C-alpha positions in Angstrom: 23.1 17.3 -8.2 20.3 19.3 -9.9 19.4 16.3 -12.0 18.9 14.1 -8.9 16.7 16.8 -7.4 14.7 17.0 -10.6 14.2 13.3 -10.7 13.1 13.3 -7.0 10.7 16.2 -7.8 9.3 14.3 -10.8 8.5 11.4 -8.6 7.0 13.5 -5.8 4.5 15.3 -8.1 2.5 12.2 -9.1 2.7 10.8 -5.6 1.0 13.9 -4.2 -1.4 14.4 -7.0 -2.5 10.9 -7.6 -2.1 8.9 -4.4 -2.5 11.3 -1.5 -5.1 13.6 -3.1 -7.2 10.7 -4.2 -7.1 8.9 -0.9 -7.8 11.9 1.3 -10.4 13.7 -0.9 -13.0 11.1 0.0 -14.4 11.8 3.5 -14.1 8.8 5.8 -15.1 8.4 9.4 -12.4 7.0 11.7 -12.8 3.4 12.6 -14.3 2.8 16.0 -11.8 0.1 17.0 -8.7 2.2 15.9 -7.7 -0.3 13.2 -5.7 1.1 10.3 -7.1 0.3 6.8 -5.0 -0.9 3.9 -5.7 2.4 2.1 -4.3 4.3 5.1 -1.2 2.1 5.1 -0.7 2.7 1.4 -1.2 6.4 1.8 1.3 6.6 4.7 3.9 4.8 2.6 3.3 7.1 -0.3 3.5 10.0 2.2 6.9 8.9 3.4 8.1 8.5 -0.1 6.7 11.9 -1.1 8.5 13.7 1.7 11.7 11.7 1.1 11.7 12.8 -2.5 11.0 16.4 -1.5 13.9 16.2 1.0 16.2 15.1 -1.9 15.0 17.9 -4.1 15.5 20.5 -1.4 18.9 19.1 -0.5 19.9 19.3 -4.1 18.8 22.9 -4.3 20.7 23.7 -1.2 23.8 22.1 -2.6 23.4 24.2 -5.7 23.4 27.3 -3.5 19.7 28.3 -4.1 19.0 28.8 -0.4 21.9 31.2 0.3 19.4 33.7 1.8 18.8 31.3 4.7 22.3 31.4 6.2 25.9 32.0 5.1 27.3 28.6 5.8 26.0 25.5 4.0 25.6 23.3 7.1 23.4 25.9 8.8 21.4 26.1 5.5 20.9 22.4 5.6 19.8 22.5 9.3 17.2 25.2 8.6 15.9 23.7 5.4 15.6 20.2 6.7 14.1 21.4 10.0 11.4 23.3 8.1 10.9 20.4 5.8 10.4 17.9 8.6 8.0 20.3 10.4 6.0 20.9 7.2 5.8 17.1 6.7 4.8 16.5 10.3 2.0 19.1 10.2 0.8 17.7 6.9 0.8 14.2 8.3 -1.0 15.3 11.5 -3.6 17.2 9.5 -4.2 14.1 7.3 -4.5 11.8 10.4 -6.9 14.1 12.2 -8.9 15.6 9.3 -12.1 13.6 9.8 -12.0 13.3 13.6 -14.4 15.1 15.9 -13.1 18.5 17.1 -12.9 17.2 20.6 -10.2 14.6 19.7 -8.1 17.0 17.6 -5.4 19.0 19.4 -6.3 22.6 19.9 -3.4 24.0 17.9 -4.2 21.6 14.9 -7.9 22.5 14.7 -7.6 25.5 12.5 -5.1 23.9 10.0 -6.3 20.3 9.9 -8.8 20.8 7.1 -6.5 22.5 4.6 -2.8 21.8 5.5 -2.7 18.5 3.6 -3.9 20.2 0.4 -1.9 23.5 0.7 1.5 22.7 2.2 2.8 20.0 -0.1 2.1 21.9 -3.4 3.8 25.0 -1.9 6.9 22.9 -1.1 6.7 21.3 -4.5 6.6 24.7 -6.3 9.4 26.1 -4.1 11.6 23.1 -4.8 10.8 23.4 -8.5 11.7 27.1 -8.6 14.8 26.5 -6.5 16.1 23.7 -8.7 15.2 25.6 -11.9 15.5 29.4 -11.3 14.7 30.3 -15.0 11.1 29.0 -14.4 10.6 31.5 -11.7 11.9 34.7 -13.3 8.5 36.2 -13.5 8.0 35.6 -9.8 9.8 38.1 -7.5 12.5 36.2 -5.5 11.2 37.8 -2.3 7.9 36.0 -2.8 9.5 32.5 -2.9 11.6 33.4 0.2 8.5 34.7 2.0 6.5 31.6 1.0 9.0 29.0 2.2 10.0 31.1 5.2 6.5 31.6 6.3 5.3 28.0 5.9 8.6 26.8 7.5 8.3 29.0 10.5 4.5 28.4 10.8 5.1 24.6 10.7 7.9 24.7 13.2 5.8 26.8 15.6 2.8 24.5 15.0 4.9 21.4 15.6 6.3 22.9 18.8 2.8 23.7 19.9 1.6 20.2 19.1 4.5 18.7 21.1 3.9 21.0 24.1 0.1 20.2 24.0 0.9 16.5 23.8 3.2 16.6 26.7 0.7 18.6 28.7 -2.0 16.1 28.0 0.2 13.2 29.0 1.3 14.8 32.2 -2.2 15.7 33.4 -3.5 13.4 36.0 -6.4 11.2 34.8 -9.8 12.5 35.5 -12.2 10.5 37.6 
């Protein structure tokens, strides 16, 4: 199972470094008509493949018992790891989508993280997956640091995702202004 995770991680690294970073490093203004460009479609496809590969890598590490600190039973570990993974992916996607929009159109809870989340969260997850799949690589790093890194960005992303959903529902339930 570790081999499958390593292969998925090996595919995820160039996807992040070459495709996503190259496409979102260049500032763009959002199109006025709301049309999605070919580059954006390609980046979204690469983004989905990236997070799918990371999910495989994290699931392989969970099967190997590397996330035993999360919970005692394996199904609960999977629930927590995949929930954090989905939330981190959602926050990354939301920050990429709203990164170059005016502040008035960006949800309040996303404003502080939109400029940097797309460039910080994926590499942290990549490194955590690497060290979880291959513990000898991380012997010089105290295990508490890896736990704190994944736990903090996981909890942070889950809270930010919940806040985005609440803010979205609040905006939709507000009566239209005249």
